[in-house]
PyMOL CGO cylinders between C-alpha atoms (Angstrom):
from pymol import cmd
from pymol.cgo import CYLINDER

trace = [
    CYLINDER, 115.95, -76.80, -20.20, 112.95, -78.38, -18.88, 0.3, 1, 1, 1, 1, 1, 1,
    CYLINDER, 112.95, -78.38, -18.88, 113.61, -82.57, -19.37, 0.3, 1, 1, 1, 1, 1, 1,
    CYLINDER, 113.61, -82.57, -19.37, 112.62, -83.17, -23.38, 0.3, 1, 1, 1, 1, 1, 1,
    CYLINDER, 112.62, -83.17, -23.38, 114.77, -80.07, -23.89, 0.3, 1, 1, 1, 1, 1, 1,
    CYLINDER, 114.77, -80.07, -23.89, 111.37, -77.82, -24.56, 0.3, 1, 1, 1, 1, 1, 1,
    CYLINDER, 111.37, -77.82, -24.56, 112.10, -74.32, -23.12, 0.3, 1, 1, 1, 1, 1, 1,
    CYLINDER, 112.10, -74.32, -23.12, 108.72, -73.71, -21.84, 0.3, 1, 1, 1, 1, 1, 1,
    CYLINDER, 108.72, -73.71, -21.84, 105.66, -75.21, -19.93, 0.3, 1, 1, 1, 1, 1, 1,
    CYLINDER, 105.66, -75.21, -19.93, 103.53, -77.98, -21.31, 0.3, 1, 1, 1, 1, 1, 1,
    CYLINDER, 103.53, -77.98, -21.31, 100.91, -78.79, -20.29, 0.3, 1, 1, 1, 1, 1, 1,
    CYLINDER, 100.91, -78.79, -20.29, 97.77, -82.06, -21.26, 0.3, 1, 1, 1, 1, 1, 1,
    CYLINDER, 97.77, -82.06, -21.26, 94.20, -81.30, -21.15, 0.3, 1, 1, 1, 1, 1, 1,
    CYLINDER, 94.20, -81.30, -21.15, 92.82, -84.61, -20.06, 0.3, 1, 1, 1, 1, 1, 1,
    CYLINDER, 92.82, -84.61, -20.06, 89.19, -84.13, -20.64, 0.3, 1, 1, 1, 1, 1, 1,
    CYLINDER, 89.19, -84.13, -20.64, 88.95, -81.30, -22.54, 0.3, 1, 1, 1, 1, 1, 1,
    CYLINDER, 88.95, -81.30, -22.54, 88.74, -78.12, -20.25, 0.3, 1, 1, 1, 1, 1, 1,
    CYLINDER, 88.74, -78.12, -20.25, 91.00, -76.11, -21.66, 0.3, 1, 1, 1, 1, 1, 1,
    CYLINDER, 91.00, -76.11, -21.66, 90.13, -76.82, -25.15, 0.3, 1, 1, 1, 1, 1, 1,
    CYLINDER, 90.13, -76.82, -25.15, 86.36, -75.98, -24.03, 0.3, 1, 1, 1, 1, 1, 1,
    CYLINDER, 86.36, -75.98, -24.03, 87.12, -72.73, -22.88, 0.3, 1, 1, 1, 1, 1, 1,
    CYLINDER, 87.12, -72.73, -22.88, 88.96, -72.05, -26.68, 0.3, 1, 1, 1, 1, 1, 1,
    CYLINDER, 88.96, -72.05, -26.68, 86.05, -73.69, -28.45, 0.3, 1, 1, 1, 1, 1, 1,
    CYLINDER, 86.05, -73.69, -28.45, 88.66, -76.49, -29.57, 0.3, 1, 1, 1, 1, 1, 1,
    CYLINDER, 88.66, -76.49, -29.57, 87.34, -80.01, -28.06, 0.3, 1, 1, 1, 1, 1, 1,
    CYLINDER, 87.34, -80.01, -28.06, 85.73, -82.47, -30.08, 0.3, 1, 1, 1, 1, 1, 1,
    CYLINDER, 85.73, -82.47, -30.08, 83.45, -83.63, -27.84, 0.3, 1, 1, 1, 1, 1, 1,
    CYLINDER, 83.45, -83.63, -27.84, 81.99, -86.66, -29.21, 0.3, 1, 1, 1, 1, 1, 1,
    CYLINDER, 81.99, -86.66, -29.21, 85.96, -88.04, -29.55, 0.3, 1, 1, 1, 1, 1, 1,
    CYLINDER, 85.96, -88.04, -29.55, 87.33, -87.31, -26.64, 0.3, 1, 1, 1, 1, 1, 1,
    CYLINDER, 87.33, -87.31, -26.64, 89.81, -85.02, -27.98, 0.3, 1, 1, 1, 1, 1, 1,
    CYLINDER, 89.81, -85.02, -27.98, 91.25, -81.47, -28.69, 0.3, 1, 1, 1, 1, 1, 1,
    CYLINDER, 91.25, -81.47, -28.69, 91.27, -80.66, -31.97, 0.3, 1, 1, 1, 1, 1, 1,
    CYLINDER, 91.27, -80.66, -31.97, 94.87, -78.37, -33.74, 0.3, 1, 1, 1, 1, 1, 1,
    CYLINDER, 94.87, -78.37, -33.74, 94.32, -75.30, -32.27, 0.3, 1, 1, 1, 1, 1, 1,
    CYLINDER, 94.32, -75.30, -32.27, 97.62, -72.75, -31.90, 0.3, 1, 1, 1, 1, 1, 1,
    CYLINDER, 97.62, -72.75, -31.90, 96.54, -69.18, -29.70, 0.3, 1, 1, 1, 1, 1, 1,
    CYLINDER, 96.54, -69.18, -29.70, 99.11, -66.61, -29.01, 0.3, 1, 1, 1, 1, 1, 1,
    CYLINDER, 99.11, -66.61, -29.01, 98.95, -64.84, -26.11, 0.3, 1, 1, 1, 1, 1, 1,
    CYLINDER, 98.95, -64.84, -26.11, 100.18, -61.72, -24.98, 0.3, 1, 1, 1, 1, 1, 1,
    CYLINDER, 100.18, -61.72, -24.98, 101.43, -60.92, -21.59, 0.3, 1, 1, 1, 1, 1, 1,
    CYLINDER, 101.43, -60.92, -21.59, 98.80, -59.00, -21.02, 0.3, 1, 1, 1, 1, 1, 1,
    CYLINDER, 98.80, -59.00, -21.02, 96.35, -62.01, -21.50, 0.3, 1, 1, 1, 1, 1, 1,
    CYLINDER, 96.35, -62.01, -21.50, 94.69, -61.32, -24.92, 0.3, 1, 1, 1, 1, 1, 1,
    CYLINDER, 94.69, -61.32, -24.92, 94.04, -63.06, -27.42, 0.3, 1, 1, 1, 1, 1, 1,
    CYLINDER, 94.04, -63.06, -27.42, 96.47, -61.79, -30.90, 0.3, 1, 1, 1, 1, 1, 1,
    CYLINDER, 96.47, -61.79, -30.90, 95.80, -64.98, -33.09, 0.3, 1, 1, 1, 1, 1, 1,
    CYLINDER, 95.80, -64.98, -33.09, 94.67, -68.39, -33.69, 0.3, 1, 1, 1, 1, 1, 1,
    CYLINDER, 94.67, -68.39, -33.69, 94.43, -70.95, -35.74, 0.3, 1, 1, 1, 1, 1, 1,
    CYLINDER, 94.43, -70.95, -35.74, 92.81, -74.14, -35.57, 0.3, 1, 1, 1, 1, 1, 1,
    CYLINDER, 92.81, -74.14, -35.57, 92.86, -77.34, -38.14, 0.3, 1, 1, 1, 1, 1, 1,
    CYLINDER, 92.86, -77.34, -38.14, 91.30, -80.57, -39.18, 0.3, 1, 1, 1, 1, 1, 1,
    CYLINDER, 91.30, -80.57, -39.18, 92.80, -83.33, -37.23, 0.3, 1, 1, 1, 1, 1, 1,
    CYLINDER, 92.80, -83.33, -37.23, 94.20, -84.31, -40.88, 0.3, 1, 1, 1, 1, 1, 1,
    CYLINDER, 94.20, -84.31, -40.88, 96.88, -81.11, -41.79, 0.3, 1, 1, 1, 1, 1, 1,
    CYLINDER, 96.88, -81.11, -41.79, 99.73, -80.13, -39.65, 0.3, 1, 1, 1, 1, 1, 1,
    CYLINDER, 99.73, -80.13, -39.65, 101.13, -76.38, -38.63, 0.3, 1, 1, 1, 1, 1, 1,
    CYLINDER, 101.13, -76.38, -38.63, 103.30, -74.43, -39.72, 0.3, 1, 1, 1, 1, 1, 1,
    CYLINDER, 103.30, -74.43, -39.72, 105.73, -74.21, -36.87, 0.3, 1, 1, 1, 1, 1, 1,
    CYLINDER, 105.73, -74.21, -36.87, 107.78, -71.32, -38.64, 0.3, 1, 1, 1, 1, 1, 1,
    CYLINDER, 107.78, -71.32, -38.64, 104.90, -69.04, -39.01, 0.3, 1, 1, 1, 1, 1, 1,
    CYLINDER, 104.90, -69.04, -39.01, 104.81, -69.79, -35.84, 0.3, 1, 1, 1, 1, 1, 1,
    CYLINDER, 104.81, -69.79, -35.84, 107.75, -68.41, -35.03, 0.3, 1, 1, 1, 1, 1, 1,
    CYLINDER, 107.75, -68.41, -35.03, 107.31, -65.58, -37.18, 0.3, 1, 1, 1, 1, 1, 1,
    CYLINDER, 107.31, -65.58, -37.18, 104.19, -64.61, -35.90, 0.3, 1, 1, 1, 1, 1, 1,
    CYLINDER, 104.19, -64.61, -35.90, 105.71, -63.85, -32.43, 0.3, 1, 1, 1, 1, 1, 1,
    CYLINDER, 105.71, -63.85, -32.43, 108.81, -62.46, -33.41, 0.3, 1, 1, 1, 1, 1, 1,
    CYLINDER, 108.81, -62.46, -33.41, 106.02, -60.29, -35.52, 0.3, 1, 1, 1, 1, 1, 1,
    CYLINDER, 106.02, -60.29, -35.52, 103.97, -59.66, -32.29, 0.3, 1, 1, 1, 1, 1, 1,
    CYLINDER, 103.97, -59.66, -32.29, 107.08, -58.73, -29.99, 0.3, 1, 1, 1, 1, 1, 1,
    CYLINDER, 107.08, -58.73, -29.99, 108.19, -56.55, -33.09, 0.3, 1, 1, 1, 1, 1, 1,
    CYLINDER, 108.19, -56.55, -33.09, 104.34, -54.67, -32.77, 0.3, 1, 1, 1, 1, 1, 1,
    CYLINDER, 104.34, -54.67, -32.77, 104.45, -54.22, -29.16, 0.3, 1, 1, 1, 1, 1, 1,
    CYLINDER, 104.45, -54.22, -29.16, 107.63, -53.66, -28.35, 0.3, 1, 1, 1, 1, 1, 1,
    CYLINDER, 107.63, -53.66, -28.35, 107.96, -51.04, -31.53, 0.3, 1, 1, 1, 1, 1, 1,
    CYLINDER, 107.96, -51.04, -31.53, 104.41, -49.79, -32.12, 0.3, 1, 1, 1, 1, 1, 1,
    CYLINDER, 104.41, -49.79, -32.12, 104.93, -50.20, -36.02, 0.3, 1, 1, 1, 1, 1, 1,
    CYLINDER, 104.93, -50.20, -36.02, 103.25, -52.13, -37.97, 0.3, 1, 1, 1, 1, 1, 1,
    CYLINDER, 103.25, -52.13, -37.97, 104.10, -55.67, -39.89, 0.3, 1, 1, 1, 1, 1, 1,
    CYLINDER, 104.10, -55.67, -39.89, 102.50, -56.79, -43.67, 0.3, 1, 1, 1, 1, 1, 1,
    CYLINDER, 102.50, -56.79, -43.67, 101.93, -59.78, -44.92, 0.3, 1, 1, 1, 1, 1, 1,
    CYLINDER, 101.93, -59.78, -44.92, 105.08, -62.04, -44.89, 0.3, 1, 1, 1, 1, 1, 1,
    CYLINDER, 105.08, -62.04, -44.89, 107.32, -59.71, -42.81, 0.3, 1, 1, 1, 1, 1, 1,
    CYLINDER, 107.32, -59.71, -42.81, 110.31, -61.10, -41.36, 0.3, 1, 1, 1, 1, 1, 1,
    CYLINDER, 110.31, -61.10, -41.36, 112.48, -59.72, -38.84, 0.3, 1, 1, 1, 1, 1, 1,
    CYLINDER, 112.48, -59.72, -38.84, 114.90, -57.23, -40.73, 0.3, 1, 1, 1, 1, 1, 1,
    CYLINDER, 114.90, -57.23, -40.73, 112.17, -55.98, -43.11, 0.3, 1, 1, 1, 1, 1, 1,
    CYLINDER, 112.17, -55.98, -43.11, 110.63, -53.18, -44.24, 0.3, 1, 1, 1, 1, 1, 1,
    CYLINDER, 110.63, -53.18, -44.24, 107.58, -52.34, -41.74, 0.3, 1, 1, 1, 1, 1, 1,
    CYLINDER, 107.58, -52.34, -41.74, 105.17, -49.95, -41.56, 0.3, 1, 1, 1, 1, 1, 1,
    CYLINDER, 105.17, -49.95, -41.56, 104.27, -46.67, -39.52, 0.3, 1, 1, 1, 1, 1, 1,
    CYLINDER, 104.27, -46.67, -39.52, 100.50, -46.65, -38.45, 0.3, 1, 1, 1, 1, 1, 1,
    CYLINDER, 100.50, -46.65, -38.45, 98.44, -43.91, -39.47, 0.3, 1, 1, 1, 1, 1, 1,
    CYLINDER, 98.44, -43.91, -39.47, 95.76, -42.24, -41.56, 0.3, 1, 1, 1, 1, 1, 1,
    CYLINDER, 95.76, -42.24, -41.56, 98.03, -41.42, -44.52, 0.3, 1, 1, 1, 1, 1, 1,
    CYLINDER, 98.03, -41.42, -44.52, 98.36, -45.22, -44.81, 0.3, 1, 1, 1, 1, 1, 1,
    CYLINDER, 98.36, -45.22, -44.81, 94.77, -46.47, -44.80, 0.3, 1, 1, 1, 1, 1, 1,
    CYLINDER, 94.77, -46.47, -44.80, 93.97, -47.49, -48.57, 0.3, 1, 1, 1, 1, 1, 1,
    CYLINDER, 93.97, -47.49, -48.57, 97.52, -46.86, -49.72, 0.3, 1, 1, 1, 1, 1, 1,
    CYLINDER, 97.52, -46.86, -49.72, 99.91, -49.74, -48.42, 0.3, 1, 1, 1, 1, 1, 1,
    CYLINDER, 99.91, -49.74, -48.42, 99.54, -51.08, -51.70, 0.3, 1, 1, 1, 1, 1, 1,
    CYLINDER, 99.54, -51.08, -51.70, 101.89, -47.48, -52.34, 0.3, 1, 1, 1, 1, 1, 1,
    CYLINDER, 101.89, -47.48, -52.34, 104.37, -48.07, -49.82, 0.3, 1, 1, 1, 1, 1, 1,
    CYLINDER, 104.37, -48.07, -49.82, 105.33, -51.74, -49.57, 0.3, 1, 1, 1, 1, 1, 1,
    CYLINDER, 105.33, -51.74, -49.57, 105.01, -54.73, -51.77, 0.3, 1, 1, 1, 1, 1, 1,
    CYLINDER, 105.01, -54.73, -51.77, 106.28, -58.69, -50.92, 0.3, 1, 1, 1, 1, 1, 1,
    CYLINDER, 106.28, -58.69, -50.92, 108.90, -59.88, -52.38, 0.3, 1, 1, 1, 1, 1, 1,
    CYLINDER, 108.90, -59.88, -52.38, 108.94, -62.42, -54.69, 0.3, 1, 1, 1, 1, 1, 1,
]
cmd.load_cgo(trace, "trace")
């Protein structure tokens, strides 16, 4: 565990070098706007979210997406909208195209 209790490295982007790469640096204000990027072990951006400063991000959705991408990478299955760990998944293939609504319905 690193100081402050965060179990992963964090960084500061003074000057916006990284923010410019991900197109979240506000030149006029001199700061990065809220951006979140999920990057897989191969360095490929799998998901991104950019929000204007007045709106906060949803941490629970971030964790759900990380778990979903980990599941997909590990199993080759795909996860539908609103998927949660332990819930039904889908097997990708031609038979699924245009038929997701027949095999999966969100709980509600």
